[in-house]
Jmol script that loads the backbone (N, CA, C; Angstrom):
load data "model"
ATOM      1  N   MET A   1      -8.361 -14.863  -0.088  1.00  0.00           N
ATOM      2  CA  MET A   1      -7.865 -13.733   0.662  1.00  0.00           C
ATOM      3  C   MET A   1      -6.517 -14.132   1.283  1.00  0.00           C
ATOM      4  N   ARG A   2      -5.550 -13.257   1.146  1.00  0.00           N
ATOM      5  CA  ARG A   2      -4.204 -13.553   1.625  1.00  0.00           C
ATOM      6  C   ARG A   2      -3.663 -12.367   2.420  1.00  0.00           C
ATOM      7  N   ILE A   3      -3.037 -12.659   3.546  1.00  0.00           N
ATOM      8  CA  ILE A   3      -2.391 -11.629   4.354  1.00  0.00           C
ATOM      9  C   ILE A   3      -0.899 -11.676   4.064  1.00  0.00           C
ATOM     10  N   ILE A   4      -0.331 -10.498   3.805  1.00  0.00           N
ATOM     11  CA  ILE A   4       1.104 -10.418   3.512  1.00  0.00           C
ATOM     12  C   ILE A   4       1.787  -9.574   4.575  1.00  0.00           C
ATOM     13  N   ARG A   5       3.055  -9.862   4.776  1.00  0.00           N
ATOM     14  CA  ARG A   5       3.841  -9.153   5.787  1.00  0.00           C
ATOM     15  C   ARG A   5       4.548  -7.959   5.168  1.00  0.00           C
ATOM     16  N   LEU A   6       5.165  -7.150   6.016  1.00  0.00           N
ATOM     17  CA  LEU A   6       5.770  -5.890   5.605  1.00  0.00           C
ATOM     18  C   LEU A   6       6.785  -6.061   4.472  1.00  0.00           C
ATOM     19  N   LYS A   7       7.627  -7.071   4.541  1.00  0.00           N
ATOM     20  CA  LYS A   7       8.653  -7.258   3.501  1.00  0.00           C
ATOM     21  C   LYS A   7       8.006  -7.390   2.125  1.00  0.00           C
ATOM     22  N   GLU A   8       6.942  -8.159   2.041  1.00  0.00           N
ATOM     23  CA  GLU A   8       6.272  -8.325   0.748  1.00  0.00           C
ATOM     24  C   GLU A   8       5.564  -7.039   0.317  1.00  0.00           C
ATOM     25  N   VAL A   9       4.998  -6.307   1.269  1.00  0.00           N
ATOM     26  CA  VAL A   9       4.374  -5.012   0.953  1.00  0.00           C
ATOM     27  C   VAL A   9       5.435  -4.076   0.365  1.00  0.00           C
ATOM     28  N   MET A  10       6.607  -4.063   0.997  1.00  0.00           N
ATOM     29  CA  MET A  10       7.696  -3.223   0.502  1.00  0.00           C
ATOM     30  C   MET A  10       8.126  -3.664  -0.902  1.00  0.00           C
ATOM     31  N   ASP A  11       8.213  -4.967  -1.125  1.00  0.00           N
ATOM     32  CA  ASP A  11       8.598  -5.478  -2.440  1.00  0.00           C
ATOM     33  C   ASP A  11       7.567  -5.118  -3.511  1.00  0.00           C
ATOM     34  N   LEU A  12       6.284  -5.229  -3.165  1.00  0.00           N
ATOM     35  CA  LEU A  12       5.219  -4.937  -4.133  1.00  0.00           C
ATOM     36  C   LEU A  12       5.139  -3.457  -4.492  1.00  0.00           C
ATOM     37  N   THR A  13       5.325  -2.603  -3.484  1.00  0.00           N
ATOM     38  CA  THR A  13       5.126  -1.161  -3.705  1.00  0.00           C
ATOM     39  C   THR A  13       6.404  -0.420  -4.060  1.00  0.00           C
ATOM     40  N   GLY A  14       7.547  -0.958  -3.667  1.00  0.00           N
ATOM     41  CA  GLY A  14       8.803  -0.246  -3.855  1.00  0.00           C
ATOM     42  C   GLY A  14       9.027   0.830  -2.806  1.00  0.00           C
ATOM     43  N   LEU A  15       8.175   0.852  -1.779  1.00  0.00           N
ATOM     44  CA  LEU A  15       8.284   1.857  -0.723  1.00  0.00           C
ATOM     45  C   LEU A  15       9.114   1.327   0.438  1.00  0.00           C
ATOM     46  N   ALA A  16       9.746   2.243   1.153  1.00  0.00           N
ATOM     47  CA  ALA A  16      10.471   1.897   2.363  1.00  0.00           C
ATOM     48  C   ALA A  16       9.489   1.748   3.525  1.00  0.00           C
ATOM     49  N   ARG A  17       9.932   1.059   4.554  1.00  0.00           N
ATOM     50  CA  ARG A  17       9.109   0.845   5.747  1.00  0.00           C
ATOM     51  C   ARG A  17       8.600   2.168   6.311  1.00  0.00           C
ATOM     52  N   SER A  18       9.486   3.143   6.461  1.00  0.00           N
ATOM     53  CA  SER A  18       9.096   4.425   7.049  1.00  0.00           C
ATOM     54  C   SER A  18       8.056   5.145   6.194  1.00  0.00           C
ATOM     55  N   THR A  19       8.174   5.035   4.882  1.00  0.00           N
ATOM     56  CA  THR A  19       7.208   5.676   3.984  1.00  0.00           C
ATOM     57  C   THR A  19       5.845   5.009   4.099  1.00  0.00           C
ATOM     58  N   ILE A  20       5.835   3.703   4.179  1.00  0.00           N
ATOM     59  CA  ILE A  20       4.568   2.978   4.335  1.00  0.00           C
ATOM     60  C   ILE A  20       3.855   3.441   5.600  1.00  0.00           C
ATOM     61  N   TYR A  21       4.576   3.498   6.713  1.00  0.00           N
ATOM     62  CA  TYR A  21       3.942   3.917   7.967  1.00  0.00           C
ATOM     63  C   TYR A  21       3.560   5.397   7.959  1.00  0.00           C
ATOM     64  N   LYS A  22       4.316   6.221   7.244  1.00  0.00           N
ATOM     65  CA  LYS A  22       3.944   7.635   7.100  1.00  0.00           C
ATOM     66  C   LYS A  22       2.639   7.745   6.316  1.00  0.00           C
ATOM     67  N   PHE A  23       2.522   6.983   5.233  1.00  0.00           N
ATOM     68  CA  PHE A  23       1.286   6.983   4.447  1.00  0.00           C
ATOM     69  C   PHE A  23       0.106   6.458   5.269  1.00  0.00           C
ATOM     70  N   ILE A  24       0.336   5.436   6.094  1.00  0.00           N
ATOM     71  CA  ILE A  24      -0.731   4.894   6.937  1.00  0.00           C
ATOM     72  C   ILE A  24      -1.227   5.960   7.907  1.00  0.00           C
ATOM     73  N   SER A  25      -0.302   6.681   8.526  1.00  0.00           N
ATOM     74  CA  SER A  25      -0.707   7.710   9.495  1.00  0.00           C
ATOM     75  C   SER A  25      -1.455   8.852   8.824  1.00  0.00           C
ATOM     76  N   GLY A  26      -1.221   9.062   7.540  1.00  0.00           N
ATOM     77  CA  GLY A  26      -1.939  10.094   6.801  1.00  0.00           C
ATOM     78  C   GLY A  26      -3.149   9.561   6.056  1.00  0.00           C
ATOM     79  N   ASP A  27      -3.557   8.335   6.363  1.00  0.00           N
ATOM     80  CA  ASP A  27      -4.703   7.680   5.700  1.00  0.00           C
ATOM     81  C   ASP A  27      -4.517   7.592   4.184  1.00  0.00           C
ATOM     82  N   LEU A  28      -3.283   7.394   3.748  1.00  0.00           N
ATOM     83  CA  LEU A  28      -2.987   7.302   2.318  1.00  0.00           C
ATOM     84  C   LEU A  28      -2.614   5.884   1.898  1.00  0.00           C
ATOM     85  N   PHE A  29      -2.672   4.938   2.826  1.00  0.00           N
ATOM     86  CA  PHE A  29      -2.285   3.553   2.555  1.00  0.00           C
ATOM     87  C   PHE A  29      -3.150   2.649   3.427  1.00  0.00           C
ATOM     88  N   PRO A  30      -3.437   1.434   2.959  1.00  0.00           N
ATOM     89  CA  PRO A  30      -4.279   0.524   3.763  1.00  0.00           C
ATOM     90  C   PRO A  30      -3.713   0.288   5.167  1.00  0.00           C
ATOM     91  N   LYS A  31      -4.608   0.214   6.132  1.00  0.00           N
ATOM     92  CA  LYS A  31      -4.215  -0.035   7.520  1.00  0.00           C
ATOM     93  C   LYS A  31      -3.800  -1.504   7.685  1.00  0.00           C
ATOM     94  N   PRO A  32      -2.790  -1.736   8.507  1.00  0.00           N
ATOM     95  CA  PRO A  32      -2.393  -3.126   8.764  1.00  0.00           C
ATOM     96  C   PRO A  32      -3.401  -3.832   9.672  1.00  0.00           C
ATOM     97  N   ILE A  33      -3.367  -5.147   9.610  1.00  0.00           N
ATOM     98  CA  ILE A  33      -4.227  -5.986  10.434  1.00  0.00           C
ATOM     99  C   ILE A  33      -3.372  -6.570  11.555  1.00  0.00           C
ATOM    100  N   PRO A  34      -3.752  -6.358  12.812  1.00  0.00           N
ATOM    101  CA  PRO A  34      -2.979  -6.956  13.903  1.00  0.00           C
ATOM    102  C   PRO A  34      -3.104  -8.482  13.858  1.00  0.00           C
ATOM    103  N   LEU A  35      -1.964  -9.167  13.903  1.00  0.00           N
ATOM    104  CA  LEU A  35      -1.953 -10.624  13.860  1.00  0.00           C
ATOM    105  C   LEU A  35      -1.497 -11.234  15.181  1.00  0.00           C
ATOM    106  N   GLY A  36      -0.885 -10.436  16.009  1.00  0.00           N
ATOM    107  CA  GLY A  36      -0.385 -10.906  17.295  1.00  0.00           C
ATOM    108  C   GLY A  36       0.117  -9.727  18.089  1.00  0.00           C
ATOM    109  N   ASP A  37       0.860 -10.008  19.156  1.00  0.00           N
ATOM    110  CA  ASP A  37       1.355  -8.933  20.018  1.00  0.00           C
ATOM    111  C   ASP A  37       2.212  -7.924  19.260  1.00  0.00           C
ATOM    112  N   ARG A  38       3.131  -8.415  18.456  1.00  0.00           N
ATOM    113  CA  ARG A  38       4.035  -7.522  17.717  1.00  0.00           C
ATOM    114  C   ARG A  38       4.112  -7.909  16.252  1.00  0.00           C
ATOM    115  N   CYS A  39       2.970  -8.272  15.703  1.00  0.00           N
ATOM    116  CA  CYS A  39       2.943  -8.784  14.335  1.00  0.00           C
ATOM    117  C   CYS A  39       1.729  -8.211  13.608  1.00  0.00           C
ATOM    118  N   VAL A  40       1.971  -7.625  12.432  1.00  0.00           N
ATOM    119  CA  VAL A  40       0.874  -7.116  11.606  1.00  0.00           C
ATOM    120  C   VAL A  40       1.044  -7.623  10.181  1.00  0.00           C
ATOM    121  N   GLY A  41      -0.037  -7.549   9.441  1.00  0.00           N
ATOM    122  CA  GLY A  41      -0.017  -7.906   8.029  1.00  0.00           C
ATOM    123  C   GLY A  41      -1.022  -7.047   7.292  1.00  0.00           C
ATOM    124  N   TRP A  42      -1.002  -7.139   5.985  1.00  0.00           N
ATOM    125  CA  TRP A  42      -1.920  -6.388   5.131  1.00  0.00           C
ATOM    126  C   TRP A  42      -2.660  -7.354   4.230  1.00  0.00           C
ATOM    127  N   LEU A  43      -3.894  -7.004   3.899  1.00  0.00           N
ATOM    128  CA  LEU A  43      -4.599  -7.790   2.895  1.00  0.00           C
ATOM    129  C   LEU A  43      -3.948  -7.523   1.544  1.00  0.00           C
ATOM    130  N   GLU A  44      -3.530  -8.567   0.882  1.00  0.00           N
ATOM    131  CA  GLU A  44      -2.860  -8.427  -0.403  1.00  0.00           C
ATOM    132  C   GLU A  44      -3.746  -7.666  -1.393  1.00  0.00           C
ATOM    133  N   SER A  45      -5.036  -7.947  -1.369  1.00  0.00           N
ATOM    134  CA  SER A  45      -5.954  -7.286  -2.308  1.00  0.00           C
ATOM    135  C   SER A  45      -6.007  -5.778  -2.078  1.00  0.00           C
ATOM    136  N   GLU A  46      -5.932  -5.332  -0.815  1.00  0.00           N
ATOM    137  CA  GLU A  46      -5.956  -3.893  -0.534  1.00  0.00           C
ATOM    138  C   GLU A  46      -4.676  -3.216  -1.019  1.00  0.00           C
ATOM    139  N   VAL A  47      -3.546  -3.901  -0.887  1.00  0.00           N
ATOM    140  CA  VAL A  47      -2.284  -3.344  -1.380  1.00  0.00           C
ATOM    141  C   VAL A  47      -2.322  -3.255  -2.910  1.00  0.00           C
ATOM    142  N   HIS A  48      -2.838  -4.299  -3.561  1.00  0.00           N
ATOM    143  CA  HIS A  48      -2.946  -4.265  -5.024  1.00  0.00           C
ATOM    144  C   HIS A  48      -3.902  -3.159  -5.471  1.00  0.00           C
ATOM    145  N   ASP A  49      -4.997  -2.970  -4.748  1.00  0.00           N
ATOM    146  CA  ASP A  49      -5.939  -1.888  -5.080  1.00  0.00           C
ATOM    147  C   ASP A  49      -5.263  -0.527  -4.941  1.00  0.00           C
ATOM    148  N   TRP A  50      -4.435  -0.354  -3.917  1.00  0.00           N
ATOM    149  CA  TRP A  50      -3.701   0.899  -3.719  1.00  0.00           C
ATOM    150  C   TRP A  50      -2.770   1.149  -4.909  1.00  0.00           C
ATOM    151  N   ILE A  51      -2.083   0.109  -5.348  1.00  0.00           N
ATOM    152  CA  ILE A  51      -1.182   0.234  -6.505  1.00  0.00           C
ATOM    153  C   ILE A  51      -1.979   0.620  -7.744  1.00  0.00           C
ATOM    154  N   LEU A  52      -3.111  -0.038  -7.974  1.00  0.00           N
ATOM    155  CA  LEU A  52      -3.948   0.288  -9.133  1.00  0.00           C
ATOM    156  C   LEU A  52      -4.456   1.727  -9.073  1.00  0.00           C
ATOM    157  N   ASP A  53      -4.787   2.210  -7.871  1.00  0.00           N
ATOM    158  CA  ASP A  53      -5.214   3.608  -7.718  1.00  0.00           C
ATOM    159  C   ASP A  53      -4.087   4.563  -8.114  1.00  0.00           C
ATOM    160  N   LYS A  54      -2.854   4.230  -7.752  1.00  0.00           N
ATOM    161  CA  LYS A  54      -1.710   5.067  -8.137  1.00  0.00           C
ATOM    162  C   LYS A  54      -1.539   5.096  -9.655  1.00  0.00           C
ATOM    163  N   VAL A  55      -1.755   3.968 -10.299  1.00  0.00           N
ATOM    164  CA  VAL A  55      -1.659   3.905 -11.763  1.00  0.00           C
ATOM    165  C   VAL A  55      -2.757   4.766 -12.386  1.00  0.00           C
ATOM    166  N   LYS A  56      -3.971   4.692 -11.837  1.00  0.00           N
ATOM    167  CA  LYS A  56      -5.074   5.520 -12.348  1.00  0.00           C
ATOM    168  C   LYS A  56      -4.769   7.006 -12.187  1.00  0.00           C
ATOM    169  N   GLU A  57      -4.223   7.394 -11.028  1.00  0.00           N
ATOM    170  CA  GLU A  57      -3.848   8.798 -10.808  1.00  0.00           C
ATOM    171  C   GLU A  57      -2.834   9.249 -11.850  1.00  0.00           C
ATOM    172  N   ARG A  58      -1.850   8.407 -12.098  1.00  0.00           N
ATOM    173  CA  ARG A  58      -0.835   8.739 -13.098  1.00  0.00           C
ATOM    174  C   ARG A  58      -1.469   8.903 -14.478  1.00  0.00           C
ATOM    175  N   ASP A  59      -2.332   7.976 -14.839  1.00  0.00           N
ATOM    176  CA  ASP A  59      -2.967   8.028 -16.163  1.00  0.00           C
ATOM    177  C   ASP A  59      -3.853   9.256 -16.320  1.00  0.00           C
ATOM    178  N   GLN A  60      -4.520   9.657 -15.240  1.00  0.00           N
ATOM    179  CA  GLN A  60      -5.360  10.858 -15.295  1.00  0.00           C
ATOM    180  C   GLN A  60      -4.491  12.103 -15.478  1.00  0.00           C
ATOM    181  N   LEU A  61      -3.358  12.148 -14.807  1.00  0.00           N
ATOM    182  CA  LEU A  61      -2.459  13.288 -14.952  1.00  0.00           C
ATOM    183  C   LEU A  61      -1.899  13.365 -16.368  1.00  0.00           C
ATOM    184  N   VAL A  62      -1.566  12.218 -16.944  1.00  0.00           N
ATOM    185  CA  VAL A  62      -1.022  12.176 -18.300  1.00  0.00           C
ATOM    186  C   VAL A  62      -2.075  12.646 -19.304  1.00  0.00           C
ATOM    187  N   SER A  63      -3.324  12.185 -19.149  1.00  0.00           N
ATOM    188  CA  SER A  63      -4.356  12.563 -20.115  1.00  0.00           C
ATOM    189  C   SER A  63      -4.756  14.038 -19.958  1.00  0.00           C
ATOM    190  N   ARG A  64      -4.632  14.617 -18.771  1.00  0.00           N
ATOM    191  CA  ARG A  64      -4.923  16.039 -18.580  1.00  0.00           C
ATOM    192  C   ARG A  64      -3.871  16.922 -19.246  1.00  0.00           C
ATOM    193  N   SER A  65      -2.639  16.470 -19.219  1.00  0.00           N
ATOM    194  CA  SER A  65      -1.544  17.280 -19.782  1.00  0.00           C
ATOM    195  C   SER A  65      -1.417  17.100 -21.290  1.00  0.00           C
ATOM    196  N   SER A  66      -2.141  16.146 -21.858  1.00  0.00           N
ATOM    197  CA  SER A  66      -2.051  15.930 -23.319  1.00  0.00           C
ATOM    198  C   SER A  66      -2.989  16.836 -24.078  1.00  0.00           C
TER     199      SER A  66
END
end "model"
wireframe off; spacefill off
backbone 0.3
color backbone group
């Protein structure tokens, strides 16, 4: 299990900081884990699962339109 910081989350997803936090507030992205007073991180596995879910959504849309 590995905790990653915001910069790596942004690199993995291609999303901007503001978009990540917008998705979090809408329950569309994994919640961060508090690591300290002003420090949070994400479980790498949860971010990867979110990415895989996006790929599945895309594949379902493609197969419906075919």
